[in-house]
gemmi code that builds the backbone of each chain (N, CA, C; Angstrom):
import gemmi

chains = {
    "A": [
        ("MET", (69.051, 88.593, 50.001), (68.644, 89.472, 51.073), (67.235, 89.107, 51.513)),
        ("LYS", (67.048, 88.938, 52.826), (65.736, 88.585, 53.356), (65.406, 89.426, 54.567)),
        ("LEU", (64.147, 89.778, 54.690), (63.714, 90.434, 55.915), (63.436, 89.341, 56.925)),
        ("THR", (63.768, 89.586, 58.178), (63.480, 88.575, 59.185), (61.972, 88.569, 59.467)),
        ("GLU", (61.518, 87.535, 60.113), (60.080, 87.398, 60.364), (59.528, 88.532, 61.224)),
        ("THR", (60.363, 89.032, 62.130), (59.879, 90.073, 63.039), (59.918, 91.467, 62.407)),
        ("ALA", (60.671, 91.616, 61.330), (60.812, 92.938, 60.725), (59.571, 93.300, 59.905)),
        ("SER", (59.173, 94.565, 60.019), (58.031, 95.010, 59.231), (58.521, 95.440, 57.863)),
        ("MET", (57.601, 95.623, 56.949), (57.982, 96.044, 55.609), (58.526, 97.463, 55.650)),
        ("PRO", (59.480, 97.745, 54.803), (60.119, 99.051, 54.843), (59.196, 100.205, 54.506)),
        ("ASP", (59.494, 101.302, 55.118), (58.730, 102.505, 54.908), (59.709, 103.553, 54.357)),
        ("THR", (59.283, 104.320, 53.365), (60.176, 105.291, 52.718), (60.815, 106.245, 53.726)),
        ("GLN", (59.990, 106.731, 54.668), (60.507, 107.665, 55.673), (61.596, 107.039, 56.530)),
        ("GLU", (61.392, 105.766, 56.870), (62.382, 105.079, 57.710), (63.692, 104.888, 56.961)),
        ("ILE", (63.582, 104.532, 55.706), (64.805, 104.348, 54.902), (65.532, 105.692, 54.780)),
        ("GLN", (64.753, 106.731, 54.550), (65.357, 108.065, 54.451), (66.066, 108.433, 55.760)),
        ("SER", (65.431, 108.100, 56.880), (66.052, 108.390, 58.182), (67.375, 107.650, 58.336)),
        ("ILE", (67.399, 106.410, 57.853), (68.635, 105.618, 57.949), (69.737, 106.267, 57.099)),
        ("ILE", (69.371, 106.735, 55.919), (70.371, 107.391, 55.050), (70.835, 108.701, 55.695)),
        ("PHE", (69.899, 109.451, 56.228), (70.268, 110.731, 56.859), (71.135, 110.497, 58.113)),
        ("ALA", (70.845, 109.423, 58.833), (71.670, 109.103, 60.008), (73.093, 108.764, 59.567)),
        ("ALA", (73.197, 108.088, 58.422), (74.531, 107.760, 57.883), (75.258, 109.041, 57.463)),
        ("ILE", (74.522, 110.006, 56.929), (75.138, 111.295, 56.557), (75.604, 112.023, 57.826)),
        ("ASP", (74.774, 111.957, 58.880), (75.177, 112.571, 60.166), (76.500, 111.984, 60.642)),
        ("GLU", (76.578, 110.653, 60.547), (77.779, 109.933, 60.990), (78.999, 110.388, 60.177)),
        ("LEU", (78.772, 110.563, 58.881), (79.844, 111.012, 57.987), (80.269, 112.433, 58.334)),
        ("ASN", (79.286, 113.269, 58.630), (79.574, 114.680, 58.902), (80.397, 114.893, 60.172)),
        ("VAL", (80.280, 113.938, 61.104), (81.073, 114.038, 62.331), (82.563, 114.058, 61.991)),
        ("GLN", (82.918, 113.343, 60.912), (84.329, 113.243, 60.529), (84.767, 114.361, 59.578)),
        ("ARG", (83.845, 115.236, 59.222), (84.184, 116.295, 58.259), (84.205, 117.666, 58.938)),
        ("GLU", (84.951, 118.584, 58.315), (85.032, 119.935, 58.849), (83.655, 120.610, 58.746)),
        ("ALA", (83.458, 121.638, 59.585), (82.170, 122.343, 59.631), (81.772, 122.925, 58.268)),
        ("ASP", (82.743, 123.349, 57.492), (82.406, 123.951, 56.196), (82.338, 122.920, 55.063)),
        ("ARG", (82.452, 121.630, 55.412), (82.384, 120.579, 54.376), (81.300, 119.547, 54.703)),
        ("GLN", (80.265, 119.997, 55.370), (79.189, 119.087, 55.755), (78.369, 118.652, 54.530)),
        ("VAL", (77.972, 117.394, 54.521), (77.139, 116.874, 53.432), (75.684, 117.180, 53.773)),
        ("GLU", (74.986, 117.772, 52.832), (73.603, 118.186, 53.083), (72.659, 116.978, 53.137)),
        ("LYS", (71.754, 117.019, 54.127), (70.777, 115.938, 54.241), (69.571, 116.281, 53.380)),
        ("SER", (69.685, 115.947, 52.132), (68.613, 116.259, 51.182), (68.544, 115.145, 50.149)),
        ("LEU", (67.357, 114.915, 49.621), (67.214, 113.888, 48.592), (68.003, 114.255, 47.340)),
        ("ASP", (68.228, 115.548, 47.146), (68.943, 116.011, 45.946), (70.462, 115.924, 46.073)),
        ("THR", (70.957, 115.599, 47.247), (72.415, 115.556, 47.444), (73.053, 114.534, 46.507)),
        ("LYS", (74.038, 115.010, 45.751), (74.756, 114.134, 44.813), (75.844, 113.376, 45.576)),
        ("LEU", (75.972, 112.093, 45.275), (76.919, 111.272, 46.030), (78.248, 111.035, 45.305)),
        ("PHE", (78.311, 111.378, 44.040), (79.610, 111.386, 43.347), (79.497, 112.292, 42.132)),
        ("GLY", (80.631, 112.545, 41.514), (80.653, 113.395, 40.323), (81.052, 114.821, 40.643)),
        ("LYS", (81.116, 115.633, 39.605), (81.620, 117.005, 39.753), (80.800, 117.863, 40.712)),
        ("ASP", (79.487, 117.592, 40.797), (78.631, 118.414, 41.655), (78.574, 117.898, 43.086)),
        ("SER", (79.369, 116.888, 43.374), (79.293, 116.281, 44.704), (80.475, 116.688, 45.575)),
        ("ASP", (80.195, 116.767, 46.865), (81.252, 117.087, 47.821), (81.684, 115.817, 48.561)),
        ("VAL", (81.156, 114.692, 48.101), (81.441, 113.410, 48.766), (82.608, 112.732, 48.045)),
        ("ASP", (83.678, 112.402, 48.759), (84.790, 111.734, 48.070), (84.609, 110.211, 48.122)),
        ("SER", (85.520, 109.495, 47.459), (85.376, 108.039, 47.317), (85.280, 107.326, 48.660)),
        ("LEU", (86.133, 107.734, 49.597), (86.137, 107.094, 50.909), (84.849, 107.416, 51.670)),
        ("ASP", (84.388, 108.658, 51.521), (83.118, 109.053, 52.151), (81.967, 108.196, 51.626)),
        ("LEU", (81.988, 107.969, 50.322), (80.888, 107.204, 49.718), (80.873, 105.773, 50.265)),
        ("VAL", (82.054, 105.172, 50.345), (82.142, 103.817, 50.906), (81.619, 103.826, 52.339)),
        ("ASN", (82.072, 104.822, 53.091), (81.676, 104.960, 54.486), (80.150, 105.097, 54.609)),
        ("LEU", (79.594, 105.922, 53.754), (78.151, 106.160, 53.772), (77.365, 104.882, 53.456)),
        ("ILE", (77.800, 104.195, 52.411), (77.094, 102.977, 51.988), (77.153, 101.920, 53.097)),
        ("VAL", (78.328, 101.804, 53.704), (78.494, 100.811, 54.778), (77.619, 101.171, 55.984)),
        ("SER", (77.532, 102.454, 56.311), (76.675, 102.885, 57.425), (75.214, 102.588, 57.119)),
        ("VAL", (74.816, 102.836, 55.872), (73.417, 102.573, 55.491), (73.126, 101.070, 55.585)),
        ("GLU", (74.060, 100.254, 55.110), (73.873, 98.795, 55.203), (73.691, 98.370, 56.661)),
        ("ALA", (74.524, 98.936, 57.528), (74.434, 98.588, 58.957), (73.096, 99.050, 59.528)),
        ("GLY", (72.666, 100.241, 59.144), (71.386, 100.771, 59.613), (70.216, 99.915, 59.160)),
        ("LEU", (70.271, 99.455, 57.935), (69.190, 98.612, 57.408), (69.151, 97.275, 58.137)),
        ("ALA", (70.342, 96.737, 58.389), (70.411, 95.448, 59.083), (69.805, 95.573, 60.470)),
        ("GLU", (70.116, 96.688, 61.123), (69.626, 96.898, 62.481), (68.107, 97.103, 62.499)),
        ("ARG", (67.617, 97.907, 61.574), (66.189, 98.247, 61.596), (65.290, 97.153, 61.020)),
        ("PHE", (65.729, 96.588, 59.895), (64.854, 95.634, 59.208), (65.301, 94.181, 59.345)),
        ("GLY", (66.393, 93.972, 60.044), (66.902, 92.601, 60.180), (67.286, 92.037, 58.831)),
        ("ALA", (67.681, 92.927, 57.931), (67.992, 92.479, 56.577), (69.469, 92.663, 56.276)),
        ("ALA", (70.115, 91.579, 55.860), (71.520, 91.685, 55.458), (71.533, 92.163, 54.010)),
        ("VAL", (71.699, 93.451, 53.830), (71.644, 94.021, 52.487), (73.047, 94.422, 52.040)),
        ("THR", (73.443, 93.967, 50.877), (74.690, 94.445, 50.286), (74.295, 95.403, 49.173)),
        ("LEU", (74.619, 96.665, 49.362), (74.219, 97.665, 48.370), (75.219, 97.754, 47.225)),
        ("ALA", (76.500, 97.706, 47.583), (77.522, 97.872, 46.555), (77.972, 96.523, 46.038)),
        ("ASP", (77.309, 96.039, 45.023), (77.730, 94.793, 44.394), (77.515, 94.899, 42.886)),
        ("GLU", (77.814, 93.828, 42.185), (77.773, 93.854, 40.720), (76.405, 94.260, 40.184)),
        ("ARG", (75.379, 93.868, 40.909), (74.029, 94.205, 40.488), (73.850, 95.730, 40.415)),
        ("ALA", (74.360, 96.410, 41.426), (74.259, 97.875, 41.445), (75.197, 98.494, 40.412)),
        ("PHE", (76.405, 97.929, 40.298), (77.391, 98.511, 39.377), (76.969, 98.375, 37.918)),
        ("SER", (76.223, 97.309, 37.630), (75.898, 97.062, 36.223), (74.702, 97.871, 35.728)),
        ("ARG", (74.080, 98.617, 36.618), (72.933, 99.438, 36.209), (73.385, 100.595, 35.320)),
        ("LYS", (72.558, 100.893, 34.347), (72.890, 101.985, 33.439), (72.925, 103.311, 34.207)),
        ("SER", (71.934, 103.476, 35.069), (71.917, 104.678, 35.896), (72.269, 104.253, 37.329)),
        ("SER", (73.373, 104.770, 37.829), (73.871, 104.300, 39.127), (72.913, 104.607, 40.279)),
        ("PRO", (72.655, 103.621, 41.131), (71.820, 103.876, 42.315), (72.503, 104.782, 43.334)),
        ("PHE", (73.797, 105.030, 43.142), (74.539, 105.847, 44.108), (74.747, 107.287, 43.644)),
        ("LYS", (73.998, 107.645, 42.616), (74.140, 108.989, 42.041), (73.722, 110.072, 43.037)),
        ("SER", (72.656, 109.816, 43.754), (72.146, 110.815, 44.705), (71.459, 110.093, 45.861)),
        ("VAL", (71.118, 110.852, 46.871), (70.391, 110.272, 48.011), (69.056, 109.711, 47.517)),
        ("HIS", (68.427, 110.437, 46.618), (67.130, 109.996, 46.090), (67.246, 108.650, 45.369)),
        ("SER", (68.254, 108.503, 44.496), (68.388, 107.243, 43.751), (68.789, 106.097, 44.690)),
        ("LEU", (69.553, 106.411, 45.728), (69.936, 105.391, 46.706), (68.696, 104.901, 47.455)),
        ("LEU", (67.859, 105.837, 47.845), (66.632, 105.491, 48.567), (65.732, 104.601, 47.693)),
        ("ALA", (65.587, 104.976, 46.436), (64.740, 104.203, 45.520), (65.298, 102.786, 45.346)),
        ("TYR", (66.616, 102.679, 45.275), (67.260, 101.375, 45.097), (67.031, 100.487, 46.334)),
        ("ILE", (67.158, 101.081, 47.512), (66.951, 100.310, 48.748), (65.497, 99.838, 48.830)),
        ("GLU", (64.590, 100.724, 48.484), (63.170, 100.333, 48.494), (62.945, 99.144, 47.566)),
        ("GLU", (63.568, 99.218, 46.426), (63.431, 98.130, 45.447), (63.977, 96.819, 46.012)),
        ("LEU", (65.175, 96.886, 46.619), (65.784, 95.659, 47.174), (64.952, 95.077, 48.315)),
        ("LEU", (64.519, 95.959, 49.203), (63.765, 95.471, 50.368), (62.372, 95.003, 49.996)),
        ("GLY", (61.862, 95.530, 48.905), (60.506, 95.168, 48.489), (60.437, 93.891, 47.686)),
        ("GLU", (61.619, 93.345, 47.361), (61.628, 92.143, 46.535), (61.104, 90.928, 47.283)),
        ("ASP", (60.487, 90.062, 46.527), (60.001, 88.805, 47.085), (61.211, 87.925, 47.382)),
        ("PRO", (61.433, 87.573, 48.637), (62.607, 86.764, 48.977), (62.618, 85.393, 48.333)),
        ("THR", (61.475, 84.912, 47.859), (61.473, 83.595, 47.216), (61.999, 83.815, 45.835)),
    ],
    "B": [
        ("MET", (85.342, 98.309, 31.424), (85.329, 97.224, 32.402), (86.677, 97.156, 33.152)),
        ("VAL", (86.610, 96.942, 34.446), (87.865, 96.782, 35.192), (87.988, 95.339, 35.682)),
        ("VAL", (89.223, 94.887, 35.770), (89.464, 93.540, 36.286), (90.463, 93.627, 37.443)),
        ("PHE", (90.372, 92.671, 38.332), (91.253, 92.644, 39.495), (92.293, 91.531, 39.319)),
        ("SER", (93.484, 91.807, 39.743), (94.523, 90.791, 39.635), (95.500, 90.925, 40.799)),
        ("SER", (95.960, 89.793, 41.277), (96.951, 89.845, 42.356), (98.356, 89.851, 41.763)),
        ("ARG", (98.426, 89.760, 40.435), (99.726, 89.747, 39.772), (99.835, 90.911, 38.805)),
        ("LEU", (101.048, 91.456, 38.697), (101.262, 92.554, 37.762), (102.654, 92.425, 37.163)),
        ("ASP", (102.689, 92.434, 35.851), (103.957, 92.290, 35.152), (104.882, 93.472, 35.451)),
        ("ARG", (106.192, 93.233, 35.434), (107.142, 94.293, 35.779), (107.139, 95.457, 34.785)),
        ("SER", (106.558, 95.245, 33.614), (106.480, 96.331, 32.621), (105.596, 97.484, 33.129)),
        ("TYR", (104.837, 97.238, 34.193), (103.960, 98.279, 34.765), (104.671, 99.083, 35.864)),
        ("HIS", (105.958, 98.851, 36.023), (106.676, 99.470, 37.146), (106.461, 100.985, 37.228)),
        ("GLU", (106.627, 101.653, 36.096), (106.502, 103.114, 36.091), (105.068, 103.549, 36.428)),
        ("ASN", (104.103, 102.820, 35.878), (102.683, 103.148, 36.142), (102.352, 102.986, 37.621)),
        ("LEU", (102.890, 101.907, 38.199), (102.620, 101.648, 39.609), (103.280, 102.714, 40.486)),
        ("GLN", (104.478, 103.089, 40.091), (105.209, 104.126, 40.818), (104.410, 105.445, 40.798)),
        ("LYS", (103.901, 105.766, 39.630), (103.140, 107.003, 39.463), (101.864, 106.961, 40.329)),
        ("LEU", (101.207, 105.832, 40.288), (99.953, 105.683, 41.034), (100.167, 105.750, 42.546)),
        ("LEU", (101.226, 105.110, 42.999), (101.480, 105.050, 44.447), (102.147, 106.298, 45.018)),
        ("PHE", (103.097, 106.843, 44.265), (103.924, 107.907, 44.862), (103.743, 109.295, 44.254)),
        ("PHE", (103.161, 109.383, 43.067), (102.994, 110.704, 42.438), (101.533, 110.908, 42.052)),
        ("ASN", (100.669, 110.582, 42.977), (99.245, 110.638, 42.708), (98.668, 111.984, 43.163)),
        ("PRO", (98.064, 112.752, 42.253), (97.562, 114.081, 42.620), (96.485, 114.059, 43.706)),
        ("ASN", (95.818, 112.904, 43.878), (94.754, 112.834, 44.882), (95.277, 112.621, 46.303)),
        ("GLN", (96.559, 112.307, 46.394), (97.108, 111.963, 47.715), (97.007, 113.099, 48.733)),
        ("ALA", (97.092, 114.327, 48.229), (97.053, 115.483, 49.138), (95.764, 115.487, 49.962)),
        ("GLN", (94.669, 115.014, 49.336), (93.368, 115.028, 50.026), (93.305, 114.047, 51.199)),
        ("VAL", (94.117, 113.006, 51.130), (94.071, 111.997, 52.202), (95.420, 111.892, 52.923)),
        ("ALA", (96.164, 112.989, 52.887), (97.506, 112.986, 53.490), (97.516, 112.512, 54.945)),
        ("PRO", (96.586, 112.977, 55.801), (96.633, 112.505, 57.199), (96.455, 110.989, 57.306)),
        ("GLU", (95.572, 110.429, 56.452), (95.338, 108.976, 56.487), (96.593, 108.221, 56.029)),
        ("ILE", (97.260, 108.765, 54.992), (98.479, 108.119, 54.488), (99.568, 108.146, 55.570)),
        ("LEU", (99.696, 109.290, 56.220), (100.717, 109.405, 57.268), (100.447, 108.434, 58.412)),
        ("ARG", (99.171, 108.291, 58.754), (98.810, 107.347, 59.820), (99.181, 105.916, 59.425)),
        ("ALA", (98.903, 105.583, 58.152), (99.214, 104.235, 57.664), (100.721, 103.999, 57.663)),
        ("ILE", (101.485, 105.020, 57.260), (102.951, 104.886, 57.238), (103.480, 104.680, 58.653)),
        ("GLU", (102.894, 105.448, 59.585), (103.303, 105.332, 60.981), (103.070, 103.917, 61.507)),
        ("ARG", (101.950, 103.352, 61.121), (101.578, 102.047, 61.655), (102.195, 100.863, 60.893)),
        ("TYR", (102.250, 100.993, 59.555), (102.685, 99.840, 58.750), (104.008, 100.052, 58.008)),
        ("GLY", (104.535, 101.262, 58.042), (105.764, 101.534, 57.304), (105.472, 102.033, 55.902)),
        ("GLU", (106.489, 102.561, 55.271), (106.314, 103.129, 53.924), (106.179, 102.030, 52.880)),
        ("PRO", (105.284, 102.215, 51.935), (105.189, 101.203, 50.877), (106.348, 101.343, 49.887)),
        ("ARG", (106.780, 100.231, 49.356), (107.805, 100.272, 48.306), (107.488, 99.176, 47.292)),
        ("ILE", (107.980, 99.387, 46.094), (107.690, 98.420, 45.033), (108.809, 97.383, 44.981)),
        ("ALA", (108.417, 96.133, 44.988), (109.400, 95.056, 44.903), (109.151, 94.257, 43.629)),
        ("VAL", (110.227, 93.752, 43.030), (110.088, 92.905, 41.837), (110.498, 91.494, 42.228)),
        ("ILE", (109.555, 90.581, 42.098), (109.845, 89.189, 42.441), (109.395, 88.311, 41.277)),
        ("ASP", (110.310, 87.562, 40.718), (110.019, 86.692, 39.574), (109.321, 87.453, 38.439)),
        ("ASP", (109.843, 88.594, 38.117), (109.290, 89.423, 37.026), (107.896, 89.969, 37.304)),
        ("ARG", (107.445, 89.840, 38.528), (106.134, 90.389, 38.911), (106.346, 91.491, 39.938)),
        ("LEU", (105.420, 92.445, 39.911), (105.520, 93.537, 40.876), (104.662, 93.236, 42.092)),
        ("ARG", (105.137, 93.671, 43.219), (104.309, 93.605, 44.419), (104.667, 94.796, 45.298)),
        ("VAL", (103.756, 95.120, 46.185), (104.023, 96.226, 47.093), (104.402, 95.638, 48.438)),
        ("ALA", (105.523, 96.092, 48.960), (105.974, 95.636, 50.271), (105.976, 96.843, 51.204)),
        ("LEU", (106.040, 96.578, 52.486), (106.031, 97.669, 53.455), (107.337, 97.721, 54.232)),
        ("GLY", (107.627, 98.890, 54.746), (108.833, 99.047, 55.547), (108.619, 98.554, 56.968)),
        ("SER", (107.918, 97.476, 57.109), (107.703, 96.845, 58.415), (107.546, 95.349, 58.160)),
        ("PRO", (107.615, 94.533, 59.206), (107.523, 93.087, 58.964), (106.124, 92.607, 58.545)),
        ("THR", (105.145, 93.512, 58.485), (103.774, 93.113, 58.149), (103.710, 92.461, 56.758)),
        ("GLU", (103.138, 91.278, 56.713), (102.930, 90.576, 55.445), (101.703, 91.159, 54.763)),
        ("VAL", (101.857, 91.643, 53.548), (100.694, 92.233, 52.878), (100.420, 91.569, 51.534)),
        ("GLN", (99.177, 91.732, 51.092), (98.762, 91.271, 49.767), (98.433, 92.505, 48.935)),
        ("THR", (98.591, 92.376, 47.649), (98.278, 93.507, 46.772), (97.255, 93.082, 45.729)),
        ("LEU", (96.314, 93.963, 45.500), (95.320, 93.727, 44.455), (95.451, 94.882, 43.466)),
        ("PHE", (95.669, 94.527, 42.201), (95.806, 95.557, 41.174), (94.512, 95.640, 40.378)),
        ("VAL", (94.172, 96.845, 39.949), (92.950, 97.035, 39.157), (93.359, 97.526, 37.778)),
        ("LEU", (92.908, 96.800, 36.769), (93.274, 97.133, 35.395), (92.036, 97.435, 34.566)),
        ("GLU", (92.181, 98.416, 33.702), (91.094, 98.781, 32.803), (91.212, 97.851, 31.603)),
        ("ALA", (90.304, 96.896, 31.539), (90.469, 95.856, 30.518), (89.749, 96.141, 29.212)),
        ("ASP", (88.989, 97.234, 29.165), (88.266, 97.500, 27.920), (89.100, 98.322, 26.937)),
        ("GLN", (90.385, 98.452, 27.221), (91.277, 99.158, 26.304), (92.508, 98.292, 26.063)),
        ("PRO", (93.053, 98.356, 24.853), (94.251, 97.557, 24.606), (95.379, 97.981, 25.547)),
        ("GLY", (96.116, 97.027, 26.030), (97.238, 97.358, 26.911), (96.859, 97.366, 28.374)),
        ("ALA", (95.593, 97.175, 28.695), (95.107, 97.095, 30.079), (95.800, 98.098, 31.009)),
        ("ARG", (95.298, 99.303, 31.042), (95.886, 100.367, 31.865), (95.692, 100.075, 33.368)),
        ("LEU", (96.731, 100.332, 34.129), (96.642, 100.165, 35.585), (95.909, 101.380, 36.157)),
        ("VAL", (94.788, 101.151, 36.840), (93.999, 102.285, 37.348), (93.809, 102.274, 38.870)),
        ("GLY", (94.274, 101.220, 39.503), (94.117, 101.195, 40.951), (94.995, 100.137, 41.596)),
        ("VAL", (95.304, 100.382, 42.850), (96.055, 99.389, 43.614), (95.588, 99.458, 45.065)),
        ("VAL", (95.444, 98.305, 45.656), (95.054, 98.260, 47.065), (95.961, 97.264, 47.794)),
        ("VAL", (96.453, 97.686, 48.936), (97.345, 96.849, 49.744), (96.590, 96.508, 51.024)),
        ("TYR", (96.551, 95.228, 51.355), (95.802, 94.833, 52.545), (96.530, 93.734, 53.299)),
        ("THR", (96.145, 93.586, 54.541), (96.774, 92.563, 55.365), (95.734, 91.925, 56.282)),
        ("ARG", (96.044, 90.754, 56.746), (95.123, 90.113, 57.691), (95.567, 90.403, 59.117)),
        ("GLU", (94.612, 90.821, 59.944), (94.885, 90.994, 61.373), (93.800, 90.233, 62.120)),
        ("GLU", (94.157, 89.065, 62.602), (93.214, 88.159, 63.267), (92.004, 87.867, 62.381)),
        ("ASP", (90.799, 88.358, 62.772), (89.607, 87.973, 62.010), (89.177, 89.034, 61.000)),
        ("THR", (90.086, 89.944, 60.665), (89.697, 90.987, 59.719), (90.788, 91.238, 58.672)),
        ("LEU", (90.359, 91.670, 57.489), (91.316, 92.115, 56.477), (91.394, 93.628, 56.585)),
        ("VAL", (92.588, 94.145, 56.795), (92.756, 95.587, 56.963), (93.290, 96.191, 55.667)),
        ("VAL", (92.578, 97.206, 55.180), (93.040, 97.907, 53.984), (94.093, 98.921, 54.430)),
        ("VAL", (95.309, 98.730, 53.966), (96.429, 99.562, 54.410), (96.606, 100.777, 53.492)),
        ("TYR", (96.634, 100.552, 52.186), (96.768, 101.651, 51.219), (95.825, 101.428, 50.044)),
        ("VAL", (95.292, 102.517, 49.539), (94.506, 102.456, 48.299), (94.951, 103.620, 47.427)),
        ("ALA", (95.174, 103.362, 46.169), (95.481, 104.459, 45.235), (94.650, 104.261, 43.980)),
        ("LEU", (93.974, 105.318, 43.586), (93.131, 105.268, 42.392), (93.656, 106.244, 41.355)),
        ("ASP", (93.510, 105.876, 40.107), (93.834, 106.789, 39.024), (92.936, 108.038, 39.160)),
        ("GLU", (93.489, 109.180, 38.810), (92.768, 110.444, 38.955), (91.384, 110.428, 38.289)),
        ("ALA", (91.295, 109.773, 37.142), (90.024, 109.748, 36.402), (88.921, 109.034, 37.190)),
        ("TYR", (89.334, 108.124, 38.078), (88.351, 107.342, 38.844), (88.084, 107.917, 40.239)),
        ("ALA", (88.716, 109.020, 40.556), (88.470, 109.646, 41.861), (87.064, 110.260, 41.857)),
        ("ALA", (86.624, 110.704, 43.024), (85.221, 111.130, 43.191), (84.760, 112.183, 42.176)),
        ("ARG", (85.663, 113.055, 41.779), (85.258, 114.085, 40.818), (85.950, 113.911, 39.467)),
        ("GLY", (86.465, 112.723, 39.230), (87.150, 112.449, 37.966), (86.167, 112.124, 36.841)),
        ("MET", (86.710, 112.027, 35.626), (85.869, 111.776, 34.446), (85.138, 110.435, 34.511)),
        ("LYS", (85.738, 109.479, 35.232), (85.128, 108.147, 35.305), (84.591, 107.842, 36.707)),
        ("ALA", (84.252, 108.869, 37.432), (83.757, 108.695, 38.807), (82.532, 107.785, 38.852)),
        ("GLN", (81.713, 107.845, 37.797), (80.475, 107.050, 37.791), (80.740, 105.552, 37.779)),
        ("ARG", (81.988, 105.156, 37.521), (82.307, 103.722, 37.557), (82.548, 103.214, 38.978)),
        ("LEU", (82.593, 104.136, 39.918), (82.631, 103.802, 41.353), (83.704, 102.774, 41.699)),
        ("LEU", (84.914, 103.088, 41.270), (85.997, 102.125, 41.433), (86.264, 101.743, 42.890)),
        ("PHE", (86.205, 102.699, 43.782), (86.503, 102.376, 45.189), (85.446, 101.419, 45.753)),
        ("LEU", (84.188, 101.649, 45.395), (83.139, 100.736, 45.861), (83.349, 99.338, 45.272)),
        ("ARG", (83.783, 99.287, 44.017), (84.059, 97.981, 43.386), (85.211, 97.279, 44.106)),
        ("ILE", (86.221, 98.057, 44.484), (87.357, 97.478, 45.210), (86.873, 96.886, 46.541)),
        ("VAL", (86.024, 97.627, 47.229), (85.493, 97.141, 48.514), (84.688, 95.862, 48.290)),
        ("ASP", (83.899, 95.836, 47.226), (83.119, 94.640, 46.919), (84.047, 93.453, 46.647)),
        ("GLU", (85.115, 93.698, 45.896), (86.077, 92.632, 45.587), (86.765, 92.143, 46.865)),
        ("LEU", (87.144, 93.085, 47.722), (87.810, 92.690, 48.972), (86.872, 91.910, 49.890)),
        ("ARG", (85.597, 92.252, 49.831), (84.618, 91.472, 50.606), (84.619, 90.026, 50.112)),
        ("SER", (84.658, 89.849, 48.790), (84.692, 88.494, 48.229), (85.953, 87.769, 48.663)),
        ("VAL", (87.080, 88.486, 48.614), (88.348, 87.874, 49.040), (88.228, 87.439, 50.498)),
        ("ALA", (87.714, 88.350, 51.339), (87.603, 88.071, 52.778), (86.696, 86.866, 53.046)),
        ("ARG", (85.616, 86.779, 52.284), (84.668, 85.665, 52.478), (85.321, 84.314, 52.192)),
        ("ARG", (86.308, 84.344, 51.296), (86.969, 83.075, 50.924), (88.030, 82.648, 51.937)),
        ("ILE", (88.348, 83.518, 52.871), (89.385, 83.170, 53.851), (88.744, 82.697, 55.149)),
        ("LYS", (89.074, 81.497, 55.516), (88.516, 80.905, 56.736), (88.917, 81.747, 57.949)),
        ("GLY", (87.959, 82.051, 58.786), (88.258, 82.784, 60.019), (88.216, 84.292, 59.875)),
        ("VAL", (87.995, 84.776, 58.654), (87.907, 86.224, 58.453), (86.440, 86.610, 58.309)),
        ("GLY", (86.007, 87.554, 59.130), (84.590, 87.933, 59.108), (84.336, 89.379, 58.762)),
        ("SER", (85.406, 90.152, 58.589), (85.183, 91.568, 58.274), (86.339, 92.179, 57.494)),
        ("LEU", (86.048, 93.367, 57.005), (87.028, 94.161, 56.277), (87.157, 95.455, 57.074)),
        ("THR", (88.388, 95.915, 57.289), (88.547, 97.152, 58.065), (89.153, 98.250, 57.202)),
        ("LEU", (88.467, 99.384, 57.195), (88.943, 100.555, 56.453), (89.201, 101.667, 57.446)),
        ("PHE", (90.259, 102.431, 57.211), (90.497, 103.594, 58.064), (89.949, 104.827, 57.364)),
        ("CYS", (89.001, 105.472, 58.033), (88.352, 106.632, 57.436), (88.940, 107.907, 58.028)),
        ("GLY", (88.291, 109.020, 57.750), (88.760, 110.317, 58.228), (88.992, 110.311, 59.735)),
        ("GLY", (90.070, 110.953, 60.167), (90.357, 111.033, 61.600), (90.900, 109.739, 62.162)),
        ("GLY", (91.248, 108.801, 61.288), (91.824, 107.538, 61.743), (90.797, 106.576, 62.316)),
        ("VAL", (89.518, 106.861, 62.106), (88.461, 106.001, 62.627), (88.437, 104.688, 61.835)),
        ("ALA", (88.492, 103.575, 62.552), (88.460, 102.280, 61.881), (87.015, 101.861, 61.642)),
        ("ARG", (86.698, 101.544, 60.412), (85.341, 101.131, 60.070), (85.369, 99.655, 59.693)),
        ("ARG", (84.650, 98.842, 60.471), (84.606, 97.410, 60.193), (83.398, 97.074, 59.336)),
        ("ILE", (83.627, 96.396, 58.239), (82.542, 96.017, 57.349), (82.389, 94.505, 57.423)),
        ("ARG", (81.216, 94.063, 57.840), (80.988, 92.613, 57.933), (80.950, 92.011, 56.536)),
        ("VAL", (81.498, 90.833, 56.388), (81.514, 90.225, 55.058), (80.702, 88.941, 54.985)),
        ("ARG", (80.201, 88.504, 56.105), (79.400, 87.270, 56.093), (77.996, 87.516, 56.607)),
    ],
}
model = gemmi.Model(1)
for chain_id, residues in chains.items():
    chain = gemmi.Chain(chain_id)
    for i, (resn, *xyz) in enumerate(residues, 1):
        res = gemmi.Residue()
        res.name, res.seqid = resn, gemmi.SeqId(i, " ")
        for name, pos in zip(("N", "CA", "C"), xyz):
            atom = gemmi.Atom()
            atom.name, atom.element = name, gemmi.Element(name[0])
            atom.pos, atom.b_iso = gemmi.Position(*pos), 0.0
            res.add_atom(atom)
        chain.add_residue(res)
    model.add_chain(chain)
structure = gemmi.Structure()
structure.add_model(model)
structure.setup_entities()
């Protein structure tokens, strides 16, 4: 994953906006009483989550597209690197944001 | 650990039947399943050369990817995905996950559906002329995922 020359370094607020925009996109497809909350504490899977497997895939793909558009970065979030972590980066919005910051902040060399 | 395989021995027939046709999670995605049946036909299990495969009640040629739990003796079947190529994209036609791996199941943290998508991206990348993966989400919305 590389940032293009024209892209600026990621900002936490911008990444959060991209994730929240992906949640908005997801909510369009959900009933009014099943909206996913736009909060850092929102759980993305497990018993306390209202997000199902297909929603999670949809959300991750939307975030990847948002990152590509904003930062010119082809980021794959759901891969073996993420799956092999002891604590999943997809546990909550907060952990997803931290994971994206980590990926985008890496030295491309 | 889960492993992916395009082949499944016929001894898994009952497990595959249970996963595809008697899956408790199906009720949650009933509209999506009905849409897929309307477009591609009903899935059925076929036995060819002692191997199982999923065929459709339409002329569409499909591929099947089976997901097995390999960290237990006997390699339990925990997922199946049926997909087809349509021009420059691989279309996911059916997905069935074991209840334990569903979003609120005991093994939800293993993120099986995301792993399946990752595997399908790899498959798509290996096919010349294929640049995306297509998933049908809620409301029949087609979501294209770039793979290159």
